[in-house]
C-alpha positions as MATLAB code, in Angstrom:
seq = 'XXXXXXXXXXXXXXXXXXXXXXXXXXXXXXXXXXXXXXXXXXXXXXXXXXXXXXXXXXXXXXXXXXXXXXXXXXXXXXXXXXXXXXXXXXXXXXXXXXXXXXXXXXXXXXXXXXXXXXXXXXXXXX';
ca = [
      54.073 -112.136  -34.275;
      57.270 -113.525  -35.690;
      57.954 -110.115  -37.233;
      57.585 -108.504  -33.810;
      60.020 -110.996  -32.285;
      62.472 -110.335  -35.121;
      62.071 -106.591  -34.602;
      62.733 -107.022  -30.863;
      65.781 -109.167  -31.577;
      67.098 -106.576  -34.067;
      66.448 -103.774  -31.543;
      68.201 -105.713  -28.753;
      71.125 -106.509  -31.074;
      71.362 -102.831  -32.100;
      71.313 -101.750  -28.443;
      73.996 -104.287  -27.516;
      76.185 -103.312  -30.500;
      75.778  -99.606  -29.644;
      76.695 -100.293  -26.013;
      79.751 -102.304  -27.116;
      80.765  -99.528  -29.535;
      80.490  -96.892  -26.788;
      82.433  -99.138  -24.406;
      85.090  -99.695  -27.114;
      85.434  -95.941  -27.711;
      85.745  -95.412  -23.947;
      88.482  -98.075  -23.670;
      90.293  -96.685  -26.717;
      90.233  -93.117  -25.257;
      91.412  -94.425  -21.896;
      94.289  -96.246  -23.592;
      95.345  -93.110  -25.514;
      95.088  -90.965  -22.361;
      97.103  -93.503  -20.395;
      99.774  -93.572  -23.114;
      99.991  -89.753  -23.247;
     100.197  -89.572  -19.441;
     102.937  -92.197  -19.515;
     104.864  -90.229  -22.148;
     104.518  -87.028  -20.129;
     105.662  -88.792  -16.969;
     108.665  -90.272  -18.789;
     109.638  -86.816  -20.085;
     109.349  -85.377  -16.569;
     111.480  -88.212  -15.179;
     114.100  -87.606  -17.873;
     114.194  -83.871  -17.121;
     114.531  -84.589  -13.395;
     117.361  -87.054  -14.049;
     119.214  -84.396  -16.063;
     118.771  -81.898  -13.214;
     120.007  -84.478  -10.703;
     123.092  -85.215  -12.833;
     123.830  -81.499  -13.129;
     123.432  -81.024   -9.373;
     125.693  -84.012   -8.646;
     128.436  -82.601  -10.869;
     128.113  -79.246   -9.114;
     128.346  -80.988   -5.731;
     131.507  -82.799   -6.854;
     133.029  -79.509   -8.036;
     132.178  -77.817   -4.740;
     133.697  -80.691   -2.740;
     136.901  -80.537   -4.816;
     137.063  -76.758   -4.382;
     136.524  -77.168   -0.647;
     139.381  -79.680   -0.440;
     141.684  -77.279   -2.280;
     140.751  -74.427    0.059;
     141.253  -76.600    3.145;
     144.685  -77.680    1.868;
     145.638  -74.058    1.187;
     144.460  -72.984    4.629;
     146.383  -75.761    6.372;
     149.527  -74.911    4.379;
     149.195  -71.229    5.295;
     148.609  -72.111    8.954;
     151.803  -74.175    8.943;
     153.693  -71.320    7.334;
     152.311  -68.871    9.913;
     153.395  -71.185   12.716;
     156.884  -71.440   11.201;
     157.136  -67.667   10.862;
     156.010  -67.168   14.468;
     158.669  -69.629   15.573;
     161.284  -67.765   13.534;
     160.166  -64.472   15.080;
     160.648  -65.949   18.536;
     164.108  -67.230   17.628;
     165.328  -64.039   15.940;
     165.848  -61.000   18.115;
     166.908  -57.628   16.771;
     170.476  -56.571   17.406;
     170.464  -53.777   19.935;
     172.512  -50.726   19.096;
     175.030  -50.456   21.870;
     177.103  -47.629   20.518;
     175.598  -44.143   20.599;
     177.955  -43.073   17.861;
     176.508  -45.695   15.481;
     173.009  -44.471   16.236;
     174.097  -40.904   15.540;
     175.658  -41.958   12.228;
     172.458  -43.739   11.227;
     170.443  -40.637   11.990;
     172.853  -38.463   10.041;
     172.715  -40.832    7.039;
     168.931  -40.718    7.043;
     168.830  -36.962    7.269;
     171.313  -36.618    4.407;
     168.927  -38.487    2.140;
     166.273  -35.897    2.760;
     168.534  -33.032    1.813;
     169.402  -31.755    5.282;
     172.916  -31.013    6.323;
     174.134  -32.686    9.476;
     175.453  -30.558   12.280;
     179.099  -31.507   12.774;
     179.861  -29.536   15.912;
     176.695  -30.346   17.893;
     175.628  -26.740   17.499;
     172.172  -25.752   16.283;
     171.893  -25.353   12.558;
     171.532  -21.645   11.734;
     171.869  -21.898    7.976;
     168.169  -21.498    7.371;
];
């Protein structure tokens, strides 16, 4: 009878130790999985931080480029306004003398190789 009780106690102790061993393996696997998930998450966070830094630098560059373009546009608009004002202020000198106009025409035609007509007669040299 005592042997049976000892056998039961040994069987119960074996069952309890097996259950504790299985529970220990489960906890150990859970700890390793948790650590690997944590490492993976940290790597993902680091990659995302690098992408965010890159995007922020690009945003800064775009903002600086935009400021330069806006400054250039405003400077050109001012220059255009100044030129329009100058155009309004300057008027071409009208040619009042017909003789001056005729001389200008003759000078231009001489450049092209034509001979001016001195007597106001049609040119028949062709």
